[in-house]
C-alpha positions, 0 to 999 in steps of 0.5 A, spaced: 807 320 702 801 323 705 794 319 705 791 325 701 796 324 696 795 317 695 791 319 688 794 325 685 790 329 680 792 326 674 790 319 677 783 321 679 782 324 672 785 318 669 780 313 672 774 318 671 775 318 664 775 311 664 769 310 667 765 316 664 767 312 657 765 305 660 758 308 662 758 313 656 756 319 660 759 326 661 764 326 667 760 331 670 755 326 671 760 322 676 761 324 683 768 324 685 770 322 693 777 322 695 777 318 702 784 316 703 786 318 710 780 322 711 773 321 714 768 323 709 760 322 708 760 316 704 753 314 705 750 320 704 754 322 698 752 315 695 744 316 697 744 322 693 748 321 687 747 316 681 754 315 680 760 315 685 767 314 684 771 313 690 778 313 691 780 309 698 785 306 701 787 301 707 784 307 712 777 304 710 779 297 710 771 295 711 768 300 706 764 294 703 761 292 709 759 299 711 756 300 705 752 293 705 750 295 712 748 302 709 743 298 705 747 299 698 747 291 697 744 291 691 748 297 688 752 295 682 760 296 683 766 296 679 773 295 683 780 297 681 786 297 685 792 301 683 793 308 681 791 307 674 786 303 670 789 296 667 783 292 665 783 288 671 776 291 674 771 287 678 764 288 676 759 285 681 753 287 686 756 290 692 753 284 697 757 279 693 764 283 696 761 285 703 767 281 706 772 284 702 778 288 705 781 294 702 789 292 702 791 298 698 789 304 694 783 302 691 778 305 686 770 303 687 765 306 682 758 305 685 752 306 681 744 306 682 740 309 676 734 309 681 737 314 686 734 321 686 739 326 686 736 332 690 737 336 696 733 333 701 730 337 707 725 335 712 727 328 713 721 324 716 722 323 723 721 315 722 728 315 719 732 317 726 734 313 731 728 312 737 730 314 744 728 320 749 729 325 743 722 328 741 724 330 734 721 337 731 716 335 725 719 334 718 715 340 715 718 345 720 725 342 720 725 343 712 723 351 714 729 351 719 734 348 714 732 353 709 733 359 714 740 356 716 742 356 708 747 351 709 753 351 705 758 345 703 764 348 707 760 351 713 761 350 720 755 351 724 753 350 732 747 346 734 745 346 741 740 340 743 738 340 736 739 332 734 735 332 727 737 339 725 745 336 726 744 330 721 740 334 716 746 340 716 751 335 716 749 332 710 749 339 707 755 341 709 759 335 707 766 339 707 764 342 713 763 341 721 757 341 725 758 342 732 753 338 736 752 340 743 748 335 747 748 336 755 743 330 756 747 324 756 741 320 753 740 325 748 748 325 747 747 317 746 741 318 741 746 323 737 751 318 737 747 313 734 744 317 729 751 320 726 753 312 726 746 311 722 747 316 717 754 315 716 756 323 717 763 323 719 763 331 720 759 332 726 763 334 733 759 332 739 761 336 745 757 336 752 756 343 754 757 350 752 762 352 757 769 356 755 773 349 756 768 345 751 768 351 746 775 353 746 776 346 742 771 347 736 772 350 729 769 357 729 762 357 727 758 361 722 752 360 725 748 357 731 742 354 732 739 354 739 733 351 742 732 356 747 733 355 754 734 359 761 742 360 759 740 363 752 743 370 753 750 367 756 750 362 751 750 367 745 755 372 749 760 366 749 759 365 742 759 372 740 766 372 743 768 366 738 765 369 732 763 377 733 759 376 727 755 370 729 749 369 726 743 366 730 737 362 729 733 361 736 727 355 736 722 356 742 715 354 744 715 359 750 712 366 749 716 368 755 723 367 751 720 370 745 718 376 749 725 376 752 729 375 746 728 382 744 731 385 750 737 380 749 738 382 742 738 389 744 743 388 749 748 384 745 747 390 740 744 385 735 739 390 731 736 386 725 732 381 729 726 377 726 721 372 729 717 368 725 712 363 727 711 356 723 704 353 724 703 346 721 696 342 721 695 335 718 690 330 717 690 323 721 688 317 719 681 319 721 681 325 716 681 329 723 686 335 723 691 335 728 695 341 730 702 340 731 706 345 736 707 352 733 714 354 734 717 361 734 724 362 730 728 368 732 733 370 727 739 375 727 746 377 728 752 382 728 753 385 721 
């Protein structure tokens, strides 16, 4: 039997009805997540839903420990084994079973009523792994995420954009985010952030060469931190997807001035450029201006 068929639809609906009745809530208020044989974003899902019903198997034998390590130790959990509820359900705090291994088909119902069920754009920079990477201000990242308009099943390529990768991966929970990280130090930070946030839908590649790009799923959109290879990078991406959409980030007026020439050469006529400026007060109530990037958007229809 294929891993994804460990639990049939009827099995999952049976468990859903069981826990909905137990909690006296509508089934629509419970998030279902089938991770049998799959790499799914379990941590972000729990982090943004009050009630999550997880269907798991031995491919995630250390799931309880991983969830405890993610900070969910005080969450209430109900654990049942097998295809259908049989009354032998364990209720406890997750911290009490962190060393329990999954030895077969297992259902985990995890609850934290204090969780805020909301889309979270513009995560604070302190949340990311510190390293050589200089993260864009979270207010600016929130605007970028709005421009990306990430869909649940989206495929997006992000070039040298570590924090954008993480936020996009959380939003595209059933999709793929391709992170292009030519710098070894930035690549290590990217890998650490992927592990820290529990996003398993990130594919990291070292460069924009044809060899690297041939093994990726076709992206709908590319977010590029502009560099001297901007034109050739865009040309390669348009070969993969002739209808590729672009969002270009730059602080360089020279790049902004040259962008129109590049877009015209590539036949992109709907280019737009937006500048974002953010000023904040520091602890001394003095206004401190942040870098004001240009965001250049466009793509072939």
